[in-house]
N, C-alpha and C positions, 0 to 999 in steps of 0.2 A: 504494500499500499504506500503510495507516494505521500510525501509530506504536504500538508495543507499550507497555502500561502495567503497571507493577509497583506493587502496594500492599504496603508494607513495615511491619514492626512489628506484625503480627497476633498476637493472644494467645489467641484462643478460637475454637471452631467457629462461634459466632454472628458474630464479626467476619469470619472467613474466608468464611462463606457470603455475607455482604454483598458482599465483594469478588468472589467467584466469580459471584454472581447479576448483578452489575453488568457483568461482562464482562472482568475483569482477566486479563491474559495471564500474568503472573508474580505469585506471592504470596511474601512474605518473612517469615521468622521470625528474631528476634534472640536470639542466645545470648551475652549480655554483661551481667554482673552489675550494672554501674553504670547500665544503661539502664532507664527505666520501662517499656520494651517487652520486657524480658527474659523468656524462657521456658526452662524446663528442657529437657534433651535428650529426656527421656521425652515431655514435652508437644509438643516440636517434631516428634518422630517420629509422634505421633498426628495432628497437623495435616497433616504431609506425606502420610500415608496418606489422610486425608480429601480432600485436594486431588486425589489420584490419580484420583478418580471423574470429573473433568472433562477432556474431550479438549482437548489442545493447551495445557493450563496447566502451567507449570513452577514447581516449588517451589525456593525459595532459602533457604539458611541463612546468616546473617550472623555472622561471627566477627571478633574484633579481636586481632591478633597471637597466633594460636593456637599452642600447642606441638604436637609430633608426636602426643602421646597424645590430645589433643582432636580433632585432624584425623582420627585413626584411628577414634575413637568416632563422630564425625559421619558419616563415610563408611559405617561398618559398621552403626550403629544407627538413624540418622535417614534416611539414604539420599536426600538431596535430589538434584535435577537439577543444581543450580548451587550453588557455594560462593562467597559474597561475602566478600572480605577487605577490612576497613575500618580497618586499623591502619597501622603503619609498615612493613609488609612490603616488603622490597627486591625487585627483579626476581629475584634469585637465590633468595630465600626463597619467593617466589611460585611459581617454577618447581618448587622442591622439593615444595611443597604440592600442586601440580597432579599431579606424578608419583606422589606418595604416595597421594593420594585417588582419582585417576582421574576426577575431576569436572571439569565446565566451571567455569572461574574467571572471576568478575566482580571486577575490582580497582578499588576506589574510590580516587580521587586528588583531594585537595583542591587547588584552583587559585585564583589571584588575578590572574594575568596570562598573556599569550600565551606567554611563555618557559616557564612551568610547564606549560602545555598541551603544548607541543612536547616537553618532557622526559618527559612521561608516556608517550609512545609507545615508550619503551624497554621498557615492559612487553609490548608487542606484537611485539617483535623475537624472533628465534629464541632460545630459552632465557629469554625475559622472563617467561614464566609465565602471562600473562593471555590469555583468549580475547576479552574485551571490556572496555573501559575505562568506568568510571563517573565522570564529572566532578562534583564536589561543591564546595560552599563550604567555605572554611577555617573550622574551629571557632573560637570565641572564645579569646582569649589565656589565659583562666582555666585553670590546670592541671586543674581538676576538670571542665571542659567535656567533653561527649560528643564523640566523633569525628564523629558525624553525627546527623541527626534534630533539629537545632537550629532549623529553620525559617528559616535564613539563605540569602539568594540571593547570586549574584555577577553580575558583568557578563558577560552571555551573548555579547557581541560578541567576547570573547577566544577563542571557539571557532570563529571564522570559518574558519581554516585546517584545523581538525580534520575538518570534514565532507568534505573532499576526500581524506582519508587512510584512514579506516576508519569503519564504523558505531560509534556510541558511545551510552552511556546518560547521562542528565542528571538530577541531583538538586540539592536545595538551594532551599528557600523556594518550592517549587511549590505552587500552590493551584488550585481550580477557576476562579478569576478570571484567572490569568496563564498557565496551561499552554498554551493555544492560541497565545499570542504567543511562548512559549518554543520551541514546536515549529516555528513558522513561521520564527523567526530562526535557530535552531541546526540544524534538520534532524535532531535526535536520533532515533535508531532506537528508543530506550526512554526513557520518562520514569518516574521513581521518586519516589513520594511517601510520606511518613509523617505528620509533624506537620501537614501541610497538609490532612489529612482527619480531624483529631481535634477533639473537643470540649474535651479536656484531655490532657496527656501520657499516652500509653498507651491512651486511650479513643477508638477509631475511631467516627466518626459515619456511619452507613449512607447518609444523604442526601448528605453531602459526598463520600463515595466515588462515589455514582451521578453526582453533578454533575461530578466530576473525570473520570470515564470518558467521559461524554457530550462534554465539552469537548475532551478529548484525541483521541477518535476522530473528531470532526468537523473537527479542525484540518487545515489544508493546509500542507504544507511549501513554502517559497518556493524 
C-alpha cells in the first residue's frame, strides 16, 4: 500500500485542482492569520466543498491553539474531514477539541530527538485526543516563526521506534527530491508537504506538486 500524500496550505481552487489532479489523498487549508497560506473560514468552506467532488480525498483544516468558538465554527461551517492542531495543545486540550468537534484529529508534534518522539505518543493514549500523530521539525527559535511550513527537516532516524507503535504522518522540509528517501527510512503512513511544492511562500507550483506525488507514490517502504 502506497503512502498517502497531503498537500497543505492550498489557497485557491486553482491550487486545489492541481493537487487533486495530481492524485493527492488529503488536501489542507490553513486558518492562521500569521501564515502566508492563511484562508478565511468562508474560503476554507468553499474549498472543502470543492474537494468533496473527488472520491477518497479528505479535507483538512489546520488551526493553531484554537479556542472553543473557533472549533465550533470550523466544525459547523467548514465541515472538514480532519482537524489538524498545530499549536501547543496538550493531550487534555486535544481530547476536549475532539469531543467538541466530533472530527478526526491530526496532532502535529515538533520533535528533535527520540525522547520527544516517545513522549508524543501520549496523544494516542486513551483521552489523549489524537487519532494520528504528525511529526514535524521544530520551528526556528525566533518568536515570530511559524509553527510549521518553514521548510525545515529533522533527523528522520529518530522515528525508528515510532513505526512499530502506530501509523504516523511526516512533515518538515519534504521536497520532490527527498520524499522517497523519507518514506523508505521512516515508513510514514502519510507525508505532508507545503513549502516544498511552492515557488514562493503561499504560491503552490503545479509541476512541483505533480513531481512530489509521483515520487511519493513510487516510493517503497523498507
